[in-house]
Each structure stands twice: as C-alpha cells, then as structure tokens.
N, C-alpha and C positions, 0 to 999 in steps of 0.2 A: 349567737348573731344573729342581728335586729331586722325584720322583714323590710324593703324595700321604705313601705309606704310609713313602716314605724319610725325609720330615720329619719320624717320632715321633723317630729315631733323634735327634733332637739334642735331647731336655727327657727331664725328671724326674719321669715318670709316677710319680704314688706312691700311686693306688689299684690296686696289682698284684697278681696273687697269686702268693704262695713256698710253693713246697709239695719238703721234703725229700725223700729217699726212706725209708720206714720203718726204724726200726735197733729194738733192745732199747734199752730205758733204764730210768729209772729212778725211784722216784717221783715226784722232786725234779724232773724234767727233763718228765716226762708232767704233772706241775700247770705246766711254763713255756709247757707245748705248746699247750694248750687258753685259756691265758691270750693269745696269740697270736692262734688262732686270734680268740677272745671278739673279741679287741683293733679286731679290723677293723669291728665294729658298734655299737661304742662300748659292748662290753655289761662288766657289772663281776660277777668270780667269783674268789674264792683259787684263780688258778689257774697255776705257772710252767713255761719253757724252754729253754732254752738257745738267742738269738737268733742268729741269724742273717746276715750282712752281708759285705763281704770287704776283706781288707788290704791294705799297699803295705812298700814298700820304700826305702834310697837307697842308694847304687853307692858301697864304697869302693875306691878303686886299690891300695890299701897289697898289697889280700889277693886273690887270683881266689877262682870261689868252690870249684873242681875241686881248689884248694890245702886247702879246709875238709873236701871228703871225704877224704880224705889225713892228715885230720892228727887224723881219731878226734874224739870227743868230741862235740859237737853232733852232728857227722856220722853217729855213732849211734842216732840216732832217723832217720832218712833212711834208714838198714837195715835198720832194722829194719823200717821202712812197706814199704818195697820191695823188699827182700832184693836179691838180685842186678840186677832190673831199675835199680836204680839206675842204670847206667854208663846209661841213653835221658837221663836232666835235667842228666847233667852238666854240660853250659854253660844251663843253664835257670836258674840263680840266678846270687845277689847276695848278697853278706857285706854288711848294713846296721847293726850297732852301734851305735843313734841310742838314748838313754836318757834317765829323768826320772826324780830324784827326790824325796822327799818326807818327813819324818819319819822316816828316818833306812833308807826304802827304797827303793830303785832297782828302777826297773822299766826292761826292753829289751827293744828289737827287736833279733833279733840277725842271721838272714838268713830268704833268703825262697826260696820253688821257685817260677816260674810263668809262666802265657802270657798270651796274650791277654786271656783274662777267667776263669780259674779260677787255683788259687795256695793253696802249703801254708807257713805263718811261724812261725819258731819265734822264742820269746818267752820273757826270765826274769823270777821273782819274786831281785830281792837283800841278803837282811839282808845290809848294811854295817858292821854290831857283831860280824860274823861267825858268829852264831846258826846254827845248821845246822835243816832241816826234818825232820829222820829222821824223830820218833819224833811226829809234828803230822799226818803222815800228805797232809791232803789240803791242798786252798786253793781258798777260794771268794769271789770278788770279788764286793759289793753290788750293783756298775752295774760292764759293762765292755763299750761297743760302739766302733764305728769308723765315723765320718764317713769316704764316703766320692763324694758326690754322684749321686743313682740309683741305682736297685735291683739288687737280689743277695741273697746269704748267705750265712755262713757257721756251725760250730759249733769249738767249743775244747774240750780237756781237757788234765788235766795229766798226764805225761811219767811212767813211772818214771825213779825218781831217779839217774844213774848212781854219785855218787859219795857218801852216806848221809853225812857226814861234812863235807860244803861248806856252801856258808850259799845255796846256790838250790835254788828249783826251778822247775822248765819244762815249758814250753805249746807243746802243737801247734795251731793253729789252721787250719782250713782253709776253705776259702770261693770263693765267684764274683762277680762279676757283672754285665750285662747290657752295660752299657756297658764300653771298652773298661780294663784298669785298668794291665797295661804302657804302661808312663814315668808314670802319673798321684802324684800326693801323695795323701794318706791322711792319718788324724790317728787313733791308738789313741787312748784314752781308756781311765782304770777309776777308780774310787773307793770307798776300806774293802775288805778284807781280811776275812776269816777264817779260821784254823787248827782241824781238825776231824776227828777219829776216828771210824774205823765199827767198830760193837760190834756181832757177829757173839753171836744168844742164846745161853746156855751149854750150853740143853737143848732142844727140837722144840716145838713147842704142836705137835699134834694137833686141827686143827679137826673134822676126819670124826670118830676116835676119841671126843671131849669131847662132841658131837651126837649119837653111837649111844650112851653111855652113861649122859647125859641129856637122852632122845628128850621132855619138855618142853618144853627148846629151842626144840627143831623149827621147830613150830607154834602160838606163842603169841598171849596175843590183843592185837592193836597196838592203837597206837592215832594219833590224830588228827598229824598234822604240820603243826603249830598256824603254822606258820611259811611254811608254804606259800604262799600270795599273795601276802609279801613278798619271796617267790623270784622271781617270774612275771615276765620280762621283760613292760614294756607293747607290746601293739604299735604297730609302725612303718608306716603308712598311705604315708609317702615312700624306705621300708624294700625295695631289691631284690627278689628274688621267690629268688636265693642267700641272701639276708638273712633276709629270713620260714622259710626251710627251718631253717639257725642257731638259729634264736631257735625254732621249734617242740619241734627234735631238745634245747634245752637243755629246756625245760616240759614232755614227756614224760616227761626222766629225772624229773623233781625225785618227787618220794613223794605220795602222799596219805595212806600207813598208813607209821607205821616201830614197830619195838621199844619195848615198855612202858624204861624206869631199870630196871636194876634193881641191889637196894642188896646181892646177892651177889657180891659185882667177881671175875671169875675169874682170876685171873692166868697168863700164859704162864708164868715164871719161879719160883722158891722163893727167888732172891734177889735178886725186885726191889731193894732194899736198897742191894746195892752197884753200880745204875744200868745196871746187865745187860736188864731187862728191859721189856714194859705191861703195861698194865692192860685186859684186856678189859672192860668193863662189860656190854654183852650179844652175845650171836649167835644167829642164827635168819635164818628164810628169811621175809620178808613183799614180797608181790605180784610172788609167782613168783622172790624174785632173795635172792639169799643177804647178808644183814647184818651189820657188823659195825661197835660200838659200844664206844671205847678212849678211856678216860679222859688228857681229854691233864693229868697230874699232874708237877710242877715236881721233877725230880731232878736238881740243879746246872742243867749246861747242853744234857740228851740231851733230845734229839728224835728221832722216829720215822722213820727213811730209808728205806728201802727193805721196801714191801708187798703182798703178791700173791702168787696161787697158782700153784705150776708144774708143768705133765701128769708124771707118777712115769716117763713111759716116753720123752715127747717134751721134754725139758731148752726147746727152743724155746718151746712154747705157755707160753708163762705171760698168766693169769688178773690185769692189773690194777684196780683199779676203777672202773666208769661213769661215777661220782657224788661226791662226797664231800661233806657239810654240817657247818657247825663252830656249835655246839650248846653252848648254856646250860640246866644247871640246879639253881639250888636250889645259888647260887652257885658249882655248879663248870664245870668246859671239858671240854666232850668233841669228838670228832670221831667222823661214822657214817659205813661203806664201805658200796656196793653196788655189788656184784660180779655177775657174767651168770654165775653159777651158782643150777640149778634144781632140785637135789634131791636129796639125799642118793646118789642112783645115781650123781651128775653128780661129786659133790664126793668121792665115795672115791678118782678118777682122778687124785686133784692133793692136794699137798703146802705147809702154808701156811708160804712165805716170809718172814720180816722180817728188819731190823737195827733200829738204835743210832742215832745219827748226835751226838758227844760235840763241843761246840766250845767251840775252848782259847781260846787270847787271837785277839782281833779287834785289825788294826792297819787308824787313821784313817788316810788321806791323800789326797790328790789328784793324779793320774799323768796326762803327755798328750804323748805321743808323735810326733811329722810327722816322715815320712818319704816317700821316693820308691820306687817301682815299678821300678828304671829296670836289671830285668835285659835277656837276648836272649829276645825271641819271637820262638819259631823257630814259633806256629803257622799254616798253611795256607788255605786258602778255597779252594773251589769252588762254584761259579754251578752253582745247580740249576735253577731256574724249568720246577721242572715240580708237572706238580698231583696234588693227593691229598686222598684221604675215610679221615677218622680219627673212630671213630668215628658214623658218619653224616654228618659237615660235611667241609665240601671245604676248600681249606687250598691253595695255592702255595708248594712249598715251592725257597723263595727263596734259599738254600744254608747249604751246610754247611764248620764251620771245626773246627778237629781239630788236634792237640797231642799228644804220647809221654802226656799225664797229663790231658785230656780235650777232649770233642764235642762243639759247639755246632752246633743247628738253628736257622734264620732260618724262621720261619711266617708271608705275609700270607694272613689272615682271612679268610673268605669273608663280606661284609658283610651277606647276606639269611640267611645260616646264623644268624651273628653277634648279628642280630636277633631269629632265634626265639628262639634259644639263647645263654645267656652261656657253659653252661657247656663246657669245654672239663677232657677224659680222654685227657691220654697217654701211661696207665702201658701199658708193656711196650711201647710201639709203634718206636723205635729200636733194629734190632739192631748190634752193629761186630764183621763178619766178618775174623778172618785171614785170608791165604794157606793157611794148611792146613789151613784149614775150622771152626777152633775161633772160640767167641763168647769176647770182653771183659770181662772180671766189673766190673761197678759199685760204687762205694761210697756212692755218693752222686747224686741227679740234680734239679734240679730246677726252677719252670718260673716262665714272667713272662706276663703276658698287657698284651692293653690292645685295646681298640674293631679297631683295625686288623692288630695283628701280635704274634704268637707267637713264645718264643723258648725252647729247651729247652737247659737246661745237666750236664750225664753227666758226672761223676769217674769218671774207672778206679778198678777198686780198685788198681793197681799199672802204673806206668808202661809201655808197650808202642812198642815201634820200629816209626813209623811207614812206615817203605816195606817193613814186611811187611804191611799193615793191605791186605786187598782192595775190602772196599768199607761201606757204610752203605746200609742197609737199614730207610725208613720208610716204618710199613705198606704193606708189598710193592713199593714202588717201589728201587729199588737202586739207590744213588749208587757208579760206579767214586771207587776212590781209587789204586789200584798196581793196573797192567792184569797 
C-alpha cells in the first residue's frame, strides 16, 4: 500500500504554484507574466507572458541522435547552447521529425534532448512555397500550447537563423514537468503566427534632459483617475490569504491621481511619419513615481515593443513599468505607464530605452503535432529521507533526481506548518557542488506544490558530468552524489 503522500503522485493537481527563475525580459513578455499570475485568482488585466509547460518526442530508428550532432545543421543550436559540454548529452536525445501542415505552412518537431522530467526541444516553421524568413526578423504565435497531463512549465524562443536564404524559422523550447516526461506522448499545438521586425529608434530620447529643460513637467497639477473604481478588484471572502495579498497588491498600485492630458504632444523622434518613433503625450511625477503617457496612434502596423529605463552604469539594472493603464480621452487611445523612479536625482542615473514592433504578415492556420519522448532516460535517483528546515518551515527531503541537464528535489511538507502558512520560499536553498569545489550555474528553476508535497526543479546552464558532482546541498543538508 502506498503512503498517503505518494498517492498524490498519481494525480494531476491543477491548483499549483509554478515559479520560473527571473530573467531579463521584454515588455511583451512582462505583460504575459502578470497575466499568468493574475489568472491564478481569476483576475482580468491586460498582461502577457511566455507560458510554461513541457513537450516530448517520438523516436526514429533510421538516424541516431549522435549522428544528428555529427551532421551540423540543427545540432549547431545545441553547440551554441552547450558548447563543449554537449558531450554529456550525446546519448540523451532522439530524432522526432513529426509535423503538421496547414495553409501552406508546416510545423515540424525536429528533435529533443531530455531526462526524466526536463528537456530541450527544437521545432521549426517551414513555408512550403519556399519563401524565406530572413527579412521578417521574428515570429510570434497567437497561441502555442502543450498538452502533457500534469503540472510543469516551459519557455520558448526563436533562434538565430543558420541559413537566411532558406524557408525555415527554428525555435528552441526548454521545459520540465513534475511527473515523468520520458516515454510519454505529448501534443504541441499552435494557432496563427505573425512575422514582425523590431525597429530601434533613429535617435535616443533623453527623458531626464527633457524634464530638466522643461521643469514645469516635473510636478504638474494632477487630475483624478476617474477609472480607478472600475479597476479595483472586488473583495472575495472565499479567497486564500495569498490571493488576498495579490488583490491588495494590484489595488495599491492603481493610482488615485494621474498626469493631465497634454495638448502639446512630445515627439520622441522627428521622423515619426516614417514609422520609427512614438508620441509621448505627457511625462512627469505623480504620487511619487515617474509616469509616462503614450498616444496609441496607428502608423501602419507599428506598436510599442521594449519600453524601460536602464541604469547608465549597470545594464542589468532595468526598471520596467510597475503598472500600465489603457485610457481613452476625447476619442483618442492612450497607454499610461508608472515606473518606480521617485525623483529627478534617481532618473539621472537611467537611460530611456524603447523600440517599436512592425508587424508584417500574419498567417492563419492550426497545427497539432503528437509525439513521444522516447529517448534514453539517464536520470539517477537518490533516496534521502532527511528532515530539513527552510525559511522557518519543516520538510522531509524524500529524494533527489539528477542528470546532466537538471536536478529535481522531492519534499514532503510538514502538515502543521503548511496549515499555518501556505507559502513556500525555496529561493537559493539548493546548491550543486562539483568535486573541484565549483558550483553549477542554473538557467532556470521552478517549483510545484500541493498540500502534502513540494517539487523543486532546476535546469543547469550547461550540461554537467554527473560523475564529477560531489554533492547537492539543500538548506544545509548535504546529499552525497559521488564520493
């Protein structure tokens, strides 16, 4: 008979936390992230994120995966990603070559590298008429989803085109699942995609310089946000404490007062007519934060892309908008952005960075590819069964699973602690130590929790030699991998 906590391994629990390790992201991706967060509590807000869940593959006997590495082409993506460490995953992949065609375009799942729970997948979009993607720049799907049965996550991006003259766009998808992926059938679905180019501004717009030269913009007479009441989220007595905190957070960042609408539009560039610029309607400080209102004019297929402030000394210090509001005033559409920049002194340290997205062709169609993750699973499992305390909460480390590409830690929650506090904080609690004393860098991590168990999954920056891993340290508890 199974223990009570093991019974939960047989169920697909829908109400779970999925946290992805922080990365530098575009404004468009930031919108997606907030949307996913708010969707947990059925809130509506104009936000987006690259959704995360897992994929799989089917095995083709006519060509081994080692041969794929030897041939170049698609393998160059893995070489760029892994470098010389690619040798550690030579026997962990499979050729898939399963496809679906709609409206003259083929979606092909090419190949896959994976272990028990984590994976890398290469898929392609191919124009059957031979037209290339070279001048289009980027591709974005209206919907891209993966049916896998259970909880997990993935992110995907378009890779650099190896041959600009061909008719293919190539993508890399990286993900993991809580339940075993190896050997399972999965389905990749896509609907409609748009080709677009990203246009950088012809000249920089100096936000600090503008406000310094136009001091009257710095502290203007504010107007009431007449839409605040409609933006507030109704209280839900049935909401959990975590959900209530999310609702309170959103409510607190909705402004009571906003900048007035400005009749003298501020142009960020002189050649706005050439579809390379944006129009700033107003800029200044309101309620202790920098606010910018942009006129949402239509110049062909142009729209706002990246939009943030970057530290002049530390490029990793980027301030994206904390909140944005869609507005309508006198028949014109605006977007109102609020940044956590509190003064001119702070603003002086940042450059205003933006670009615009020019949409080109949109191809309508529906694609669905079913395939099997029929690769060799080299994951090693270590039973631990040791108690550990993490951020004041007690857990039992049940087991550790490790492969050249990822690490999974299974925990049993302490029921009493979980009733008192449903939150779990696993930030920086796991370290992988090599025999030479160095630690393994992570490219992403995620957590999945239910009332009885928690699962931590970490994907390594590059594949590692498992035989050279000394130990895994979990909040001070050392689990020996190799002596």
